[in-house]
PDB file of N, CA, C and O in Angstrom:
ATOM      1  N   UNK A   1      -0.396  12.989  -9.515  1.00  0.00           N
ATOM      2  CA  UNK A   1       0.602  13.224  -9.049  1.00  0.00           C
ATOM      3  C   UNK A   1       0.481  12.281  -7.749  1.00  0.00           C
ATOM      4  O   UNK A   1       1.476  11.826  -7.186  1.00  0.00           O
ATOM      5  N   UNK A   2      -0.939  12.016  -7.297  1.00  0.00           N
ATOM      6  CA  UNK A   2      -0.881  11.265  -5.990  1.00  0.00           C
ATOM      7  C   UNK A   2       0.055  10.257  -5.628  1.00  0.00           C
ATOM      8  O   UNK A   2       0.800  10.358  -4.653  1.00  0.00           O
ATOM      9  N   UNK A   3       0.010   8.827  -6.772  1.00  0.00           N
ATOM     10  CA  UNK A   3       1.261   8.322  -7.240  1.00  0.00           C
ATOM     11  C   UNK A   3       2.657   8.536  -7.150  1.00  0.00           C
ATOM     12  O   UNK A   3       3.397   7.713  -6.612  1.00  0.00           O
ATOM     13  N   UNK A   4       3.031   9.521  -7.613  1.00  0.00           N
ATOM     14  CA  UNK A   4       4.030  10.084  -7.467  1.00  0.00           C
ATOM     15  C   UNK A   4       4.469  10.529  -6.042  1.00  0.00           C
ATOM     16  O   UNK A   4       5.571  10.492  -5.494  1.00  0.00           O
ATOM     17  N   UNK A   5       3.072  11.022  -5.559  1.00  0.00           N
ATOM     18  CA  UNK A   5       3.522  11.706  -3.951  1.00  0.00           C
ATOM     19  C   UNK A   5       3.601  10.676  -2.993  1.00  0.00           C
ATOM     20  O   UNK A   5       4.491  10.751  -2.146  1.00  0.00           O
ATOM     21  N   UNK A   6       2.512   9.360  -2.986  1.00  0.00           N
ATOM     22  CA  UNK A   6       2.811   8.136  -2.693  1.00  0.00           C
ATOM     23  C   UNK A   6       4.212   7.930  -2.231  1.00  0.00           C
ATOM     24  O   UNK A   6       4.747   8.131  -1.140  1.00  0.00           O
ATOM     25  N   UNK A   7       4.856   7.266  -3.880  1.00  0.00           N
ATOM     26  CA  UNK A   7       5.989   6.846  -3.941  1.00  0.00           C
ATOM     27  C   UNK A   7       7.507   6.994  -3.431  1.00  0.00           C
ATOM     28  O   UNK A   7       8.575   6.406  -3.259  1.00  0.00           O
ATOM     29  N   UNK A   8       6.608   8.579  -3.285  1.00  0.00           N
ATOM     30  CA  UNK A   8       8.265   9.529  -3.299  1.00  0.00           C
ATOM     31  C   UNK A   8       8.361   9.462  -1.389  1.00  0.00           C
ATOM     32  O   UNK A   8       9.346   9.584  -0.661  1.00  0.00           O
ATOM     33  N   UNK A   9       6.929   9.223  -1.047  1.00  0.00           N
ATOM     34  CA  UNK A   9       6.338   9.666   0.435  1.00  0.00           C
ATOM     35  C   UNK A   9       7.536   7.281   1.108  1.00  0.00           C
ATOM     36  O   UNK A   9       8.478   6.998   1.848  1.00  0.00           O
ATOM     37  N   UNK A  10       6.876   6.712   0.489  1.00  0.00           N
ATOM     38  CA  UNK A  10       7.285   5.745   1.354  1.00  0.00           C
ATOM     39  C   UNK A  10       8.861   5.430   0.932  1.00  0.00           C
ATOM     40  O   UNK A  10       9.744   4.862   1.574  1.00  0.00           O
ATOM     41  N   UNK A  11       8.873   6.044  -0.459  1.00  0.00           N
ATOM     42  CA  UNK A  11      10.971   5.555  -0.670  1.00  0.00           C
ATOM     43  C   UNK A  11      11.573   6.949   0.633  1.00  0.00           C
ATOM     44  O   UNK A  11      12.183   6.737   1.682  1.00  0.00           O
ATOM     45  N   UNK A  12      11.342   7.651   0.339  1.00  0.00           N
ATOM     46  CA  UNK A  12      12.154   8.674   1.251  1.00  0.00           C
ATOM     47  C   UNK A  12      13.339   9.295   0.549  1.00  0.00           C
ATOM     48  O   UNK A  12      13.626  10.482   0.705  1.00  0.00           O
ATOM     49  N   UNK A  13      14.002   8.498  -0.204  1.00  0.00           N
ATOM     50  CA  UNK A  13      15.205   8.669  -1.250  1.00  0.00           C
ATOM     51  C   UNK A  13      15.705   7.885  -1.642  1.00  0.00           C
ATOM     52  O   UNK A  13      15.606   6.796  -1.077  1.00  0.00           O
ATOM     53  N   UNK A  14      16.526   8.025  -2.843  1.00  0.00           N
ATOM     54  CA  UNK A  14      17.138   7.042  -3.720  1.00  0.00           C
ATOM     55  C   UNK A  14      17.036   5.824  -3.432  1.00  0.00           C
ATOM     56  O   UNK A  14      17.024   5.539  -2.234  1.00  0.00           O
ATOM     57  N   UNK A  15      16.927   4.675  -4.500  1.00  0.00           N
ATOM     58  CA  UNK A  15      16.791   3.140  -3.977  1.00  0.00           C
ATOM     59  C   UNK A  15      17.489   2.621  -4.286  1.00  0.00           C
ATOM     60  O   UNK A  15      17.166   1.442  -4.431  1.00  0.00           O
ATOM     61  N   UNK A  16      18.792   2.923  -4.605  1.00  0.00           N
ATOM     62  CA  UNK A  16      19.708   2.657  -5.488  1.00  0.00           C
ATOM     63  C   UNK A  16      20.521   2.450  -3.711  1.00  0.00           C
ATOM     64  O   UNK A  16      20.344   3.289  -2.828  1.00  0.00           O
ATOM     65  N   UNK A  17      21.371   1.193  -3.522  1.00  0.00           N
ATOM     66  CA  UNK A  17      22.241   0.590  -2.493  1.00  0.00           C
ATOM     67  C   UNK A  17      22.828   2.173  -1.841  1.00  0.00           C
ATOM     68  O   UNK A  17      23.609   2.963  -2.370  1.00  0.00           O
ATOM     69  N   UNK A  18      22.163   2.259  -0.582  1.00  0.00           N
ATOM     70  CA  UNK A  18      23.583   3.522   0.366  1.00  0.00           C
ATOM     71  C   UNK A  18      23.431   4.742  -0.205  1.00  0.00           C
ATOM     72  O   UNK A  18      23.849   5.678   0.477  1.00  0.00           O
ATOM     73  N   UNK A  19      22.820   5.079  -1.554  1.00  0.00           N
ATOM     74  CA  UNK A  19      21.835   6.796  -1.786  1.00  0.00           C
ATOM     75  C   UNK A  19      21.347   7.219  -0.751  1.00  0.00           C
ATOM     76  O   UNK A  19      20.879   6.554   0.173  1.00  0.00           O
ATOM     77  N   UNK A  20      21.430   8.385  -0.851  1.00  0.00           N
ATOM     78  CA  UNK A  20      20.856   9.026   0.451  1.00  0.00           C
ATOM     79  C   UNK A  20      20.356  10.210  -0.347  1.00  0.00           C
ATOM     80  O   UNK A  20      19.725  11.112   0.204  1.00  0.00           O
ATOM     81  N   UNK A  21      20.554  10.215  -1.271  1.00  0.00           N
ATOM     82  CA  UNK A  21      19.579  11.602  -2.342  1.00  0.00           C
ATOM     83  C   UNK A  21      18.107  11.414  -2.278  1.00  0.00           C
ATOM     84  O   UNK A  21      17.433  10.587  -2.892  1.00  0.00           O
ATOM     85  N   UNK A  22      17.399  13.079  -0.721  1.00  0.00           N
ATOM     86  CA  UNK A  22      16.260  12.794  -0.722  1.00  0.00           C
ATOM     87  C   UNK A  22      14.804  12.756  -2.104  1.00  0.00           C
ATOM     88  O   UNK A  22      14.720  13.729  -2.854  1.00  0.00           O
ATOM     89  N   UNK A  23      14.056  11.872  -2.219  1.00  0.00           N
ATOM     90  CA  UNK A  23      13.765  11.474  -2.769  1.00  0.00           C
ATOM     91  C   UNK A  23      11.986  12.725  -3.771  1.00  0.00           C
ATOM     92  O   UNK A  23      11.026  12.475  -4.500  1.00  0.00           O
ATOM     93  N   UNK A  24      12.542  13.845  -3.151  1.00  0.00           N
ATOM     94  CA  UNK A  24      11.862  15.180  -4.093  1.00  0.00           C
ATOM     95  C   UNK A  24      13.294  15.189  -5.388  1.00  0.00           C
ATOM     96  O   UNK A  24      13.072  15.346  -6.588  1.00  0.00           O
ATOM     97  N   UNK A  25      14.540  15.011  -4.868  1.00  0.00           N
ATOM     98  CA  UNK A  25      15.707  15.165  -6.118  1.00  0.00           C
ATOM     99  C   UNK A  25      15.331  14.141  -6.874  1.00  0.00           C
ATOM    100  O   UNK A  25      16.226  13.299  -6.798  1.00  0.00           O
ATOM    101  N   UNK A  26      14.372  13.729  -7.646  1.00  0.00           N
ATOM    102  CA  UNK A  26      14.436  11.946  -8.473  1.00  0.00           C
ATOM    103  C   UNK A  26      13.550  11.544  -8.803  1.00  0.00           C
ATOM    104  O   UNK A  26      12.389  11.546  -8.392  1.00  0.00           O
ATOM    105  N   UNK A  27      14.176  11.051  -9.810  1.00  0.00           N
ATOM    106  CA  UNK A  27      13.425  10.731 -11.117  1.00  0.00           C
ATOM    107  C   UNK A  27      12.208   9.579 -10.383  1.00  0.00           C
ATOM    108  O   UNK A  27      12.199   9.383  -9.168  1.00  0.00           O
ATOM    109  N   UNK A  28      11.370   8.988 -11.194  1.00  0.00           N
ATOM    110  CA  UNK A  28      10.121   7.738 -10.486  1.00  0.00           C
ATOM    111  C   UNK A  28      10.699   6.870 -11.620  1.00  0.00           C
ATOM    112  O   UNK A  28      10.468   7.522 -12.638  1.00  0.00           O
ATOM    113  N   UNK A  29      11.115   6.123 -11.848  1.00  0.00           N
ATOM    114  CA  UNK A  29      11.607   4.353 -12.240  1.00  0.00           C
ATOM    115  C   UNK A  29      10.672   3.751 -12.795  1.00  0.00           C
ATOM    116  O   UNK A  29      10.988   2.651 -12.341  1.00  0.00           O
ATOM    117  N   UNK A  30      10.090   3.610 -13.189  1.00  0.00           N
ATOM    118  CA  UNK A  30       9.367   2.180 -13.762  1.00  0.00           C
ATOM    119  C   UNK A  30      10.920   1.004 -13.579  1.00  0.00           C
ATOM    120  O   UNK A  30      11.936   1.020 -14.273  1.00  0.00           O
ATOM    121  N   UNK A  31      10.686   0.358 -12.755  1.00  0.00           N
ATOM    122  CA  UNK A  31      11.445  -1.169 -12.899  1.00  0.00           C
ATOM    123  C   UNK A  31      11.371  -1.744 -13.568  1.00  0.00           C
ATOM    124  O   UNK A  31      12.341  -1.792 -14.324  1.00  0.00           O
ATOM    125  N   UNK A  32      10.198  -2.647 -13.862  1.00  0.00           N
ATOM    126  CA  UNK A  32       9.931  -3.322 -15.077  1.00  0.00           C
ATOM    127  C   UNK A  32       9.814  -1.586 -16.838  1.00  0.00           C
ATOM    128  O   UNK A  32       9.353  -0.538 -16.385  1.00  0.00           O
ATOM    129  N   UNK A  33      10.094  -1.537 -17.988  1.00  0.00           N
ATOM    130  CA  UNK A  33      10.061  -0.245 -18.183  1.00  0.00           C
ATOM    131  C   UNK A  33       8.165  -0.456 -18.528  1.00  0.00           C
ATOM    132  O   UNK A  33       7.410  -1.424 -18.433  1.00  0.00           O
ATOM    133  N   UNK A  34       7.985   0.877 -18.916  1.00  0.00           N
ATOM    134  CA  UNK A  34       6.806   0.858 -19.655  1.00  0.00           C
ATOM    135  C   UNK A  34       6.832   0.443 -21.180  1.00  0.00           C
ATOM    136  O   UNK A  34       7.723   0.989 -21.830  1.00  0.00           O
ATOM    137  N   UNK A  35       6.204  -0.221 -21.698  1.00  0.00           N
ATOM    138  CA  UNK A  35       4.678  -0.670 -21.703  1.00  0.00           C
ATOM    139  C   UNK A  35       4.587  -2.284 -20.503  1.00  0.00           C
ATOM    140  O   UNK A  35       3.583  -2.756 -19.969  1.00  0.00           O
ATOM    141  N   UNK A  36       5.699  -2.656 -20.441  1.00  0.00           N
ATOM    142  CA  UNK A  36       6.086  -3.604 -20.205  1.00  0.00           C
ATOM    143  C   UNK A  36       5.209  -4.400 -18.672  1.00  0.00           C
ATOM    144  O   UNK A  36       4.695  -5.475 -18.364  1.00  0.00           O
ATOM    145  N   UNK A  37       5.509  -2.902 -18.006  1.00  0.00           N
ATOM    146  CA  UNK A  37       5.448  -2.819 -16.716  1.00  0.00           C
ATOM    147  C   UNK A  37       4.426  -1.876 -16.597  1.00  0.00           C
ATOM    148  O   UNK A  37       4.029  -1.020 -17.387  1.00  0.00           O
ATOM    149  N   UNK A  38       3.976  -2.262 -15.177  1.00  0.00           N
ATOM    150  CA  UNK A  38       2.270  -0.950 -15.082  1.00  0.00           C
ATOM    151  C   UNK A  38       2.767   0.080 -14.959  1.00  0.00           C
ATOM    152  O   UNK A  38       3.932   0.003 -15.350  1.00  0.00           O
ATOM    153  N   UNK A  39       2.475   1.230 -14.551  1.00  0.00           N
ATOM    154  CA  UNK A  39       2.710   2.311 -13.643  1.00  0.00           C
ATOM    155  C   UNK A  39       2.047   2.458 -12.223  1.00  0.00           C
ATOM    156  O   UNK A  39       1.094   3.187 -11.948  1.00  0.00           O
ATOM    157  N   UNK A  40       2.469   1.950 -11.707  1.00  0.00           N
ATOM    158  CA  UNK A  40       1.915   1.589 -10.317  1.00  0.00           C
ATOM    159  C   UNK A  40       2.553   1.738  -9.057  1.00  0.00           C
ATOM    160  O   UNK A  40       3.549   2.435  -9.247  1.00  0.00           O
ATOM    161  N   UNK A  41       2.489   1.525  -8.255  1.00  0.00           N
ATOM    162  CA  UNK A  41       3.615   1.720  -7.089  1.00  0.00           C
ATOM    163  C   UNK A  41       4.627   0.407  -6.793  1.00  0.00           C
ATOM    164  O   UNK A  41       5.742   0.620  -6.316  1.00  0.00           O
ATOM    165  N   UNK A  42       4.241  -0.780  -7.059  1.00  0.00           N
ATOM    166  CA  UNK A  42       4.436  -1.827  -7.114  1.00  0.00           C
ATOM    167  C   UNK A  42       5.873  -2.370  -8.366  1.00  0.00           C
ATOM    168  O   UNK A  42       6.514  -3.417  -8.452  1.00  0.00           O
ATOM    169  N   UNK A  43       5.909  -1.078  -9.160  1.00  0.00           N
ATOM    170  CA  UNK A  43       6.402  -1.267 -10.133  1.00  0.00           C
ATOM    171  C   UNK A  43       6.968   0.570 -10.283  1.00  0.00           C
ATOM    172  O   UNK A  43       6.939   1.122 -11.383  1.00  0.00           O
ATOM    173  N   UNK A  44       7.358   1.173  -9.251  1.00  0.00           N
ATOM    174  CA  UNK A  44       8.366   2.392  -9.245  1.00  0.00           C
ATOM    175  C   UNK A  44       8.904   2.468  -8.498  1.00  0.00           C
ATOM    176  O   UNK A  44       8.510   1.901  -7.479  1.00  0.00           O
ATOM    177  N   UNK A  45      10.127   3.182  -8.460  1.00  0.00           N
ATOM    178  CA  UNK A  45      10.867   3.378  -7.135  1.00  0.00           C
ATOM    179  C   UNK A  45      11.603   4.507  -7.935  1.00  0.00           C
ATOM    180  O   UNK A  45      11.775   4.629  -9.148  1.00  0.00           O
ATOM    181  N   UNK A  46      12.163   5.660  -6.390  1.00  0.00           N
ATOM    182  CA  UNK A  46      13.004   6.549  -6.376  1.00  0.00           C
ATOM    183  C   UNK A  46      14.015   6.463  -6.705  1.00  0.00           C
ATOM    184  O   UNK A  46      14.782   5.651  -6.189  1.00  0.00           O
ATOM    185  N   UNK A  47      14.490   7.544  -8.010  1.00  0.00           N
ATOM    186  CA  UNK A  47      16.210   6.799  -8.470  1.00  0.00           C
ATOM    187  C   UNK A  47      16.788   8.430  -8.385  1.00  0.00           C
ATOM    188  O   UNK A  47      15.978   9.337  -8.576  1.00  0.00           O
ATOM    189  N   UNK A  48      17.802   8.653  -8.177  1.00  0.00           N
ATOM    190  CA  UNK A  48      18.344   9.668  -8.646  1.00  0.00           C
ATOM    191  C   UNK A  48      18.570   9.592  -9.788  1.00  0.00           C
ATOM    192  O   UNK A  48      18.655   8.484 -10.318  1.00  0.00           O
ATOM    193  N   UNK A  49      18.717  10.641 -10.430  1.00  0.00           N
ATOM    194  CA  UNK A  49      19.476  10.838 -11.813  1.00  0.00           C
ATOM    195  C   UNK A  49      20.484  10.185 -11.974  1.00  0.00           C
ATOM    196  O   UNK A  49      20.432   9.428 -12.943  1.00  0.00           O
ATOM    197  N   UNK A  50      21.819  10.173 -11.135  1.00  0.00           N
ATOM    198  CA  UNK A  50      22.473   9.481 -11.945  1.00  0.00           C
ATOM    199  C   UNK A  50      22.338   7.814 -11.268  1.00  0.00           C
ATOM    200  O   UNK A  50      23.082   6.942 -11.718  1.00  0.00           O
ATOM    201  N   UNK A  51      21.622   7.583 -10.486  1.00  0.00           N
ATOM    202  CA  UNK A  51      21.903   6.199 -10.967  1.00  0.00           C
ATOM    203  C   UNK A  51      19.944   5.283 -11.649  1.00  0.00           C
ATOM    204  O   UNK A  51      19.332   4.219 -11.750  1.00  0.00           O
ATOM    205  N   UNK A  52      19.873   6.701 -11.883  1.00  0.00           N
ATOM    206  CA  UNK A  52      18.911   5.592 -12.799  1.00  0.00           C
ATOM    207  C   UNK A  52      19.942   6.117 -14.580  1.00  0.00           C
ATOM    208  O   UNK A  52      19.296   6.458 -15.571  1.00  0.00           O
ATOM    209  N   UNK A  53      20.507   6.097 -14.587  1.00  0.00           N
ATOM    210  CA  UNK A  53      21.047   6.060 -15.601  1.00  0.00           C
ATOM    211  C   UNK A  53      21.753   5.004 -15.809  1.00  0.00           C
ATOM    212  O   UNK A  53      21.868   4.726 -17.002  1.00  0.00           O
ATOM    213  N   UNK A  54      22.634   3.823 -14.570  1.00  0.00           N
ATOM    214  CA  UNK A  54      23.745   3.283 -14.233  1.00  0.00           C
ATOM    215  C   UNK A  54      22.538   2.401 -14.360  1.00  0.00           C
ATOM    216  O   UNK A  54      22.489   2.003 -15.524  1.00  0.00           O
ATOM    217  N   UNK A  55      21.330   1.831 -13.492  1.00  0.00           N
ATOM    218  CA  UNK A  55      20.317   1.336 -13.982  1.00  0.00           C
ATOM    219  C   UNK A  55      20.120   0.712 -15.572  1.00  0.00           C
ATOM    220  O   UNK A  55      19.667  -0.427 -15.685  1.00  0.00           O
ATOM    221  N   UNK A  56      20.364   1.253 -16.404  1.00  0.00           N
ATOM    222  CA  UNK A  56      20.405   1.965 -17.911  1.00  0.00           C
ATOM    223  C   UNK A  56      21.179   1.700 -19.255  1.00  0.00           C
ATOM    224  O   UNK A  56      20.991   1.267 -20.392  1.00  0.00           O
ATOM    225  N   UNK A  57      22.345   2.317 -18.290  1.00  0.00           N
ATOM    226  CA  UNK A  57      23.059   2.234 -19.382  1.00  0.00           C
ATOM    227  C   UNK A  57      24.725   1.593 -17.907  1.00  0.00           C
ATOM    228  O   UNK A  57      25.829   2.135 -17.965  1.00  0.00           O
ATOM    229  N   UNK A  58      24.510   0.842 -17.205  1.00  0.00           N
ATOM    230  CA  UNK A  58      26.385   0.443 -16.269  1.00  0.00           C
ATOM    231  C   UNK A  58      25.227  -1.333 -16.520  1.00  0.00           C
ATOM    232  O   UNK A  58      25.977  -2.304 -16.416  1.00  0.00           O
ATOM    233  N   UNK A  59      24.273  -1.604 -16.693  1.00  0.00           N
ATOM    234  CA  UNK A  59      24.414  -3.372 -16.648  1.00  0.00           C
ATOM    235  C   UNK A  59      23.552  -3.553 -14.932  1.00  0.00           C
ATOM    236  O   UNK A  59      23.443  -4.743 -14.633  1.00  0.00           O
ATOM    237  N   UNK A  60      23.121  -2.823 -14.130  1.00  0.00           N
ATOM    238  CA  UNK A  60      22.595  -3.138 -12.846  1.00  0.00           C
ATOM    239  C   UNK A  60      21.157  -3.030 -13.271  1.00  0.00           C
ATOM    240  O   UNK A  60      20.594  -2.333 -14.115  1.00  0.00           O
ATOM    241  N   UNK A  61      20.546  -4.368 -12.023  1.00  0.00           N
ATOM    242  CA  UNK A  61      19.037  -4.493 -13.016  1.00  0.00           C
ATOM    243  C   UNK A  61      18.493  -4.844 -11.047  1.00  0.00           C
ATOM    244  O   UNK A  61      18.936  -5.096  -9.926  1.00  0.00           O
ATOM    245  N   UNK A  62      17.124  -4.579 -11.919  1.00  0.00           N
ATOM    246  CA  UNK A  62      16.728  -4.633  -9.886  1.00  0.00           C
ATOM    247  C   UNK A  62      15.207  -5.300 -10.105  1.00  0.00           C
ATOM    248  O   UNK A  62      14.364  -5.044 -10.966  1.00  0.00           O
ATOM    249  N   UNK A  63      15.183  -6.138  -9.131  1.00  0.00           N
ATOM    250  CA  UNK A  63      13.182  -6.443  -9.096  1.00  0.00           C
ATOM    251  C   UNK A  63      12.820  -5.721  -7.740  1.00  0.00           C
ATOM    252  O   UNK A  63      13.687  -5.433  -6.915  1.00  0.00           O
ATOM    253  N   UNK A  64      11.343  -5.420  -7.550  1.00  0.00           N
ATOM    254  CA  UNK A  64      10.498  -5.718  -6.549  1.00  0.00           C
ATOM    255  C   UNK A  64       9.580  -6.092  -6.446  1.00  0.00           C
ATOM    256  O   UNK A  64       8.914  -6.505  -7.395  1.00  0.00           O
ATOM    257  N   UNK A  65       9.011  -6.080  -4.636  1.00  0.00           N
ATOM    258  CA  UNK A  65       8.242  -6.974  -4.270  1.00  0.00           C
ATOM    259  C   UNK A  65       6.986  -6.611  -5.041  1.00  0.00           C
ATOM    260  O   UNK A  65       7.063  -6.339  -6.239  1.00  0.00           O
ATOM    261  N   UNK A  66       6.015  -6.601  -4.491  1.00  0.00           N
ATOM    262  CA  UNK A  66       4.772  -5.622  -3.799  1.00  0.00           C
ATOM    263  C   UNK A  66       4.841  -4.638  -2.982  1.00  0.00           C
ATOM    264  O   UNK A  66       4.312  -3.548  -3.200  1.00  0.00           O
ATOM    265  N   UNK A  67       5.609  -4.974  -1.790  1.00  0.00           N
ATOM    266  CA  UNK A  67       5.650  -4.253  -0.748  1.00  0.00           C
ATOM    267  C   UNK A  67       6.643  -3.128  -0.805  1.00  0.00           C
ATOM    268  O   UNK A  67       6.823  -2.348   0.130  1.00  0.00           O
ATOM    269  N   UNK A  68       7.299  -3.085  -1.994  1.00  0.00           N
ATOM    270  CA  UNK A  68       8.293  -2.459  -2.436  1.00  0.00           C
ATOM    271  C   UNK A  68       9.527  -2.081  -2.188  1.00  0.00           C
ATOM    272  O   UNK A  68      10.194  -1.047  -2.173  1.00  0.00           O
ATOM    273  N   UNK A  69       9.736  -4.097  -1.847  1.00  0.00           N
ATOM    274  CA  UNK A  69      11.266  -4.311  -1.343  1.00  0.00           C
ATOM    275  C   UNK A  69      12.091  -4.719  -2.747  1.00  0.00           C
ATOM    276  O   UNK A  69      11.666  -5.466  -3.628  1.00  0.00           O
ATOM    277  N   UNK A  70      13.721  -3.851  -2.709  1.00  0.00           N
ATOM    278  CA  UNK A  70      14.023  -3.752  -4.264  1.00  0.00           C
ATOM    279  C   UNK A  70      15.117  -4.796  -4.354  1.00  0.00           C
ATOM    280  O   UNK A  70      15.991  -4.584  -3.513  1.00  0.00           O
ATOM    281  N   UNK A  71      15.241  -5.389  -4.777  1.00  0.00           N
ATOM    282  CA  UNK A  71      16.697  -6.354  -5.483  1.00  0.00           C
ATOM    283  C   UNK A  71      17.543  -6.643  -6.603  1.00  0.00           C
ATOM    284  O   UNK A  71      17.326  -7.267  -7.642  1.00  0.00           O
ATOM    285  N   UNK A  72      19.163  -5.698  -5.900  1.00  0.00           N
ATOM    286  CA  UNK A  72      19.363  -5.169  -6.885  1.00  0.00           C
ATOM    287  C   UNK A  72      20.702  -6.400  -7.347  1.00  0.00           C
ATOM    288  O   UNK A  72      20.822  -7.254  -6.468  1.00  0.00           O
ATOM    289  N   UNK A  73      21.432  -6.544  -8.252  1.00  0.00           N
ATOM    290  CA  UNK A  73      22.478  -7.201  -8.532  1.00  0.00           C
ATOM    291  C   UNK A  73      22.669  -6.109 -10.079  1.00  0.00           C
ATOM    292  O   UNK A  73      21.932  -5.671 -10.962  1.00  0.00           O
ATOM    293  N   UNK A  74      24.957  -6.006  -9.490  1.00  0.00           N
ATOM    294  CA  UNK A  74      25.770  -5.625 -10.088  1.00  0.00           C
ATOM    295  C   UNK A  74      26.436  -6.120 -11.160  1.00  0.00           C
ATOM    296  O   UNK A  74      26.892  -7.258 -11.269  1.00  0.00           O
ATOM    297  N   UNK A  75      26.463  -5.620 -11.607  1.00  0.00           N
ATOM    298  CA  UNK A  75      27.046  -6.149 -13.574  1.00  0.00           C
ATOM    299  C   UNK A  75      28.105  -6.998 -12.602  1.00  0.00           C
ATOM    300  O   UNK A  75      28.597  -7.555 -13.583  1.00  0.00           O
ATOM    301  N   UNK A  76      28.777  -7.497 -11.621  1.00  0.00           N
ATOM    302  CA  UNK A  76      29.614  -8.444 -11.179  1.00  0.00           C
ATOM    303  C   UNK A  76      28.983  -9.547 -10.410  1.00  0.00           C
ATOM    304  O   UNK A  76      29.637 -10.502  -9.991  1.00  0.00           O
ATOM    305  N   UNK A  77      26.883  -9.315 -10.111  1.00  0.00           N
ATOM    306  CA  UNK A  77      26.629 -10.258  -9.762  1.00  0.00           C
ATOM    307  C   UNK A  77      26.650 -10.602  -8.222  1.00  0.00           C
ATOM    308  O   UNK A  77      26.359 -11.675  -7.694  1.00  0.00           O
ATOM    309  N   UNK A  78      27.107  -9.309  -7.573  1.00  0.00           N
ATOM    310  CA  UNK A  78      26.776  -9.119  -6.248  1.00  0.00           C
ATOM    311  C   UNK A  78      25.321  -8.302  -6.236  1.00  0.00           C
ATOM    312  O   UNK A  78      25.157  -7.173  -6.698  1.00  0.00           O
ATOM    313  N   UNK A  79      23.814  -9.527  -5.299  1.00  0.00           N
ATOM    314  CA  UNK A  79      23.364  -8.706  -4.898  1.00  0.00           C
ATOM    315  C   UNK A  79      23.376  -7.848  -3.716  1.00  0.00           C
ATOM    316  O   UNK A  79      24.071  -8.087  -2.728  1.00  0.00           O
ATOM    317  N   UNK A  80      22.247  -6.396  -3.886  1.00  0.00           N
ATOM    318  CA  UNK A  80      21.795  -5.947  -2.802  1.00  0.00           C
ATOM    319  C   UNK A  80      20.062  -5.955  -2.671  1.00  0.00           C
ATOM    320  O   UNK A  80      19.190  -6.318  -3.461  1.00  0.00           O
ATOM    321  N   UNK A  81      20.006  -5.356  -1.237  1.00  0.00           N
ATOM    322  CA  UNK A  81      18.435  -5.180  -0.990  1.00  0.00           C
ATOM    323  C   UNK A  81      18.049  -3.888   0.102  1.00  0.00           C
ATOM    324  O   UNK A  81      18.411  -3.497   1.212  1.00  0.00           O
ATOM    325  N   UNK A  82      17.000  -3.471  -1.049  1.00  0.00           N
ATOM    326  CA  UNK A  82      16.621  -1.997  -0.336  1.00  0.00           C
ATOM    327  C   UNK A  82      15.322  -1.369  -0.181  1.00  0.00           C
ATOM    328  O   UNK A  82      14.931  -0.898  -1.249  1.00  0.00           O
ATOM    329  N   UNK A  83      14.210  -1.139   1.170  1.00  0.00           N
ATOM    330  CA  UNK A  83      12.858  -1.513   1.222  1.00  0.00           C
ATOM    331  C   UNK A  83      12.972  -0.065   1.472  1.00  0.00           C
ATOM    332  O   UNK A  83      13.896   0.714   1.703  1.00  0.00           O
ATOM    333  N   UNK A  84      11.599   0.013   1.332  1.00  0.00           N
ATOM    334  CA  UNK A  84      10.442   1.203   1.723  1.00  0.00           C
ATOM    335  C   UNK A  84      11.044   1.849   3.077  1.00  0.00           C
ATOM    336  O   UNK A  84      11.848   1.179   3.726  1.00  0.00           O
ATOM    337  N   UNK A  85      10.656   3.179   3.529  1.00  0.00           N
ATOM    338  CA  UNK A  85      11.453   3.752   4.385  1.00  0.00           C
ATOM    339  C   UNK A  85      10.119   3.420   5.535  1.00  0.00           C
ATOM    340  O   UNK A  85       8.940   3.557   5.206  1.00  0.00           O
ATOM    341  N   UNK A  86      10.545   2.985   6.861  1.00  0.00           N
ATOM    342  CA  UNK A  86       9.321   3.129   7.366  1.00  0.00           C
ATOM    343  C   UNK A  86       9.022   4.245   7.943  1.00  0.00           C
ATOM    344  O   UNK A  86       7.900   4.412   8.420  1.00  0.00           O
TER     345      UNK A  86
END
């Protein structure tokens, strides 16, 4: 549970571009799906249920750096960057 608390405190809200749903109301998502990616802070992000589904079903992709910066690519190829809360 310490890992989940850390990720929620770091992210503060859903990490999908423009979403402000509070982290306590989100799922923890593996950026690189388990077991290919680790269950570690640099591979976990908060996503609300709607955006969690969008990532898996609507063609969005996301990459995360070790500092928690996420770069999202839309199905049309546009990119968006989200950063952890200060």
